[in-house]
N, C-alpha and C positions, 0 to 999 in steps of 0.2 A: 153619581154626579161627577162633573169634571172638577179638577182641582187647580185653583189659582190661574184661571184663564183670563188674560186681558181681552178686551173686546173691540171690534170695529163698530163704529157708529157713523151716523150722518152728522156733519158739522158745518159750521159757517165761520169764515174768517174774513174780515174786511168786507162784510156784506154779501159775500158770495157763498152759495151752497156747495159743500164738498161731501162726497160720499166715499166711504171706505168699505168696500164689500169683499166678500170671499173670505176664506179661512186665513188666519194669521200666517204670514209667510215664514218668519222666524227661522230660516234655513241658513242665513249667512249673517255675519256681523255687519253692522253699519260701518262703512269704510272710513271711519274717523276715530282717532285716538285722543284721549284726554291727556296724553303724556308726550307723544312724539310726533304730533301733527305739526305742520309749519306754524311759525310763531303768530302769523296773522290769524290763522284759524283758531289757535289756542286762545288768543285774546278775545275773540268773539264767543268762544265756548264758555269762558268764565264771566264774560260781561252780560250776555243775554240770559234772561230768565225763561223758565218753561212757559209762563203766561204770555211771553212775547211770541211764542212759536206755535202753541197749541191751537186747535180748532175748538170752537166754543159751544155751538148748538148741538145738543145731544138728545137723541130719541131715547126715552126711558119708559118704564112700565111700573105699575104699583104692585106691592106684594100680594094684593088680593086678586090681581089679574090672573086668569088661567094660562096654562102653558099653551093651550090652543090659540088664545088671543095673541100671545107673544109670538107664536109661530107665524101668524098672519102678519104681524108687524115686520118680522124679518123678511117675509116674502115680498111684502109691498115696498120695502125700502132697500132691498138687495143687501142686507147685512146679516151677519152670522152671530150676533150677540146683542143682548139687550140688558142694560144696567137696571137694577131695581132700586128705586129711591122712595123716600118718604120725607116730605118737607124739604126736598132738595138734598137730603143726606143719602149717600150711597150705602145701601144695605147689602147688596150682593149682585150677582149676575146670572142670567140664564143664557147658556151658549147653545149653538146648534147641536152639539153633542148631547146636551140635556134633552132637547126636543126629540132627537132620534131615539134616545133611551125611553122617553115617555111614550112615544108611539109604539115601540116594541113591547113595552111592559104594561101598557094599558092605563097609564095615569096622566094622559094628555090634558084632562079636564081638572087636574089638581091646581090649586093656587101656587103662584111662584114662590111664596115664602116657604113652602114645604120641600121644594126641590132645587132652589137656587144655590149656587156656590157663594158662601159667605166670606171665605178667606181670599180676598182679591188683592193682588199686588197693585199699589197705586203710587203716583207721584204727587207732590204738592206744587201748586202753581208758583210759589215764590222761590223754589229751589233753582240753583244755577242750571243752565242747559247741560252742563257736564254730567249731572245726575241722570238725565234722560238718556244720554249716550251710554253711560255705564249700565243702565237698566237694559237697553236694547241689546248691548253686547253680552251682558251676563245671562239674561233669560232667553234671548233670541226670539222674542215675540214681535209681531209686527206693529203693535200699538199698546199704549197704556192709558188707563183713565187718570184724570188729574182732579184732585180735590183741593179745596182751600183749607185754611187753618181751622175752620169750623166743620171739617169733614164733609162739606157739601160738594157734590159733583159739579165741576165748572168747565170741563173740557176733556179733550183726548189729544194725544201726541203720537205721531208715527215717525218712522225713519224718513219718509218722504218729506214730512213737515220740517224735520231737522235739516236735511240737506238743502231743501229749497230756501229756507230762511237764511242759512249760512251763505248761500250763493248770492242772495240779494244783499246781505250786509257786506259781503266781501266786495261786491261791485261798488257799493257806496264808499267803502274805505279806499278803493283804488281811485275813485274820482276825487276824494278828499286829498289824497296824497299828491295827486297830479297838480293840485292848485297851490301846494306849499312851495314857497321859494326855496331853491336848492341851497342858497347861502344860509338861510335860517335853519334848515334841517341839518346842515353840515357844521354849524357853529359849535365850538367846544364849550359846554356849560360847566359851571363851577361845581365844586364839592357839594354833595347833597346828603341830607339825613332825613329819613322818613320813618314814621312809626304808626302802626295800626293796631287797634284793639281787637281781640277775638272773644267770642262768648260761646260757652258750651251749647252745642246743638243749634246754634244760630246759622242755619244753612242759607238763609236769605242773603247774608253778607259774605258767605264763604267765597273765596276767590278774589275779593276786592283788593287785598294787599298785593297779590301777585300781579293783578291787572295794572295797578298804578306803578308798580316797580318796573314792569315791562315798558310802560309808556315813557317813564323817565329815562330808561336806557336807550330806547329808540330815538328819543330827542337828542341824544349824544352820539348818534350814529355808531353805536357799538356793534361789533360783529354779531350777526343774527345767531351764530352758533353759541356765542357767549350768552346772549340774551335767553336762548332756549334753556341753557343749563341753569341760569339763575331763576328762570321761571319755574322749572321743575322743582328746584330746591325750595323756593318760597311757597309754592302751592302745596307741596307735600307737608311742609312744616305747619302751614296755616290749617290745612284740613286735619292734621294730627291734633292740633289744639282744639278745634271745634268738636272732634269726635271723642278724644280721649281725656282731655284736661278739664279743669274747672274754669278755664278762661285764662287769657294772657295777652301777650303782645308780639308783634312781628316788627322788628326794626331793621331797616336797610340803610347802609352807609355806602354811598358811591364815591370812591376815591379815584384819582387819575389812573391808578394801576390795578385796582381790584374793586370787587363788590362784596360787601360783608352783610350777611343775613344773620341776625340773632333772634331766636325764638325763645321767649321765656314765659313759662306758665306758673300758676300758683298751686298746682297739684293735680292728681294725687301722687305723682312721682312714679318711677319705674323700679321695680324690685330687682331686676337683673338686666343691666344695660347691654351686656354682651349678647344675651338671648334676644333682646329687642332688636338688635342690629341684624339678626339673621333673617334672610328672606323667607317670607311665609309665616313668620311667628306673629301672632296677634292676640290681643285680649278683647277684641271687639265682640259685642253681643250680637244676637241673631238679627235684631232690628237694623243695626248698622250694616251687617253683612247683606241684608236684603236690599239696602240702598246701593249696593255695588262697591262698598268700601270695606275696610277691615281685612284686606288681603295680606297685611304684614309686609308691605313694600315701601311704606313711607320713609322711614329712617334709612333703609337700605338704598333707596333711590337717591335720597339727598346726599348720602355719603359718596355714592358712585359718581355724581356729577360735580362734586366739590374738589377743589385743589387742596383745601385744608378743611378738616372737619373735627369737631370735638363735641362731646356731650357730657353734661354733669346732671345727675339726678339722685334724689333720695326720697324714700317714701315719706309722704306728708309734707315735703318741702318743695315740691315742684321740680321742673326740669328746664334746663337751659341748653339749647343747641346752637352752635356757631358754625356757619358754613361760609367759606371764602372761595370765590371764583376770581382768578386773575384775568384781567381784561386781555392780556396778550398771552394767555396760557397755551402751551403746546399740547395740552392734554386732549385726547380724542373727545369729540362731542358727546358721544354716548358709549 
């Protein structure tokens, strides 16, 4: 059997049928980064959810269906993989490779449950779109199944879906900005203090703090290079809390000459801070790594874009990270 193959399916979004046929492309990264893309793209990446982008109608088969029946479904619908579901829950997948093997070895009339791949990489519909981009770049598959919190199959997402949706949303954003009065956008706003709570493994709200911070900076007509650095710092610290901590807060203070980000969590703390600051060092488990995170770059990236950086941590007592970016900083952008 094949191992961990995402699948192409026929889907529908906004009432229109969409087919995704052929073998997964997976040869090139999607040309979008969750770190160094333009600030307008980054904002959309963190704001949109996978459910806003995915296609929803999926052709499925039952675990009792034979591989011959599934082969016919593939041929009729010009697709190369069929998800196997029961009561809407994703059980596994039968790919075109499984069908070829079945034909060669003579078990094409076996039921799907005997030959399907069960260990399928999936996304959840409430995850930020940044997760889908990380998956597409990490695994280099053309598409991924999407499930809800009840593990029910609810859609599929492809690189074309991501790029197309971002183009539509960027066009809307351009139209919105064109309608804003230049005097209002150029006005200097007063000192501001914002605070956001984070919850362990709550990926649905991940990215909210960095999105709101960027909006506040854009309203003050801050240099886009400065906004990008603050966005990277706030996003990395926010994701670190969601992935590694027991929950905490992200506080942003905007002053006339600088932006201060303070990330404080309630545990479990870092045993060796110097080691944690090294690029590539991480304590992330396999599940977190499968989501495209846990590369050990969060604190390193935050320190790199900061003009001032400090971290205090103790086992059992939590961690506090302070990142300062000067608004008129001469420091290179990245």
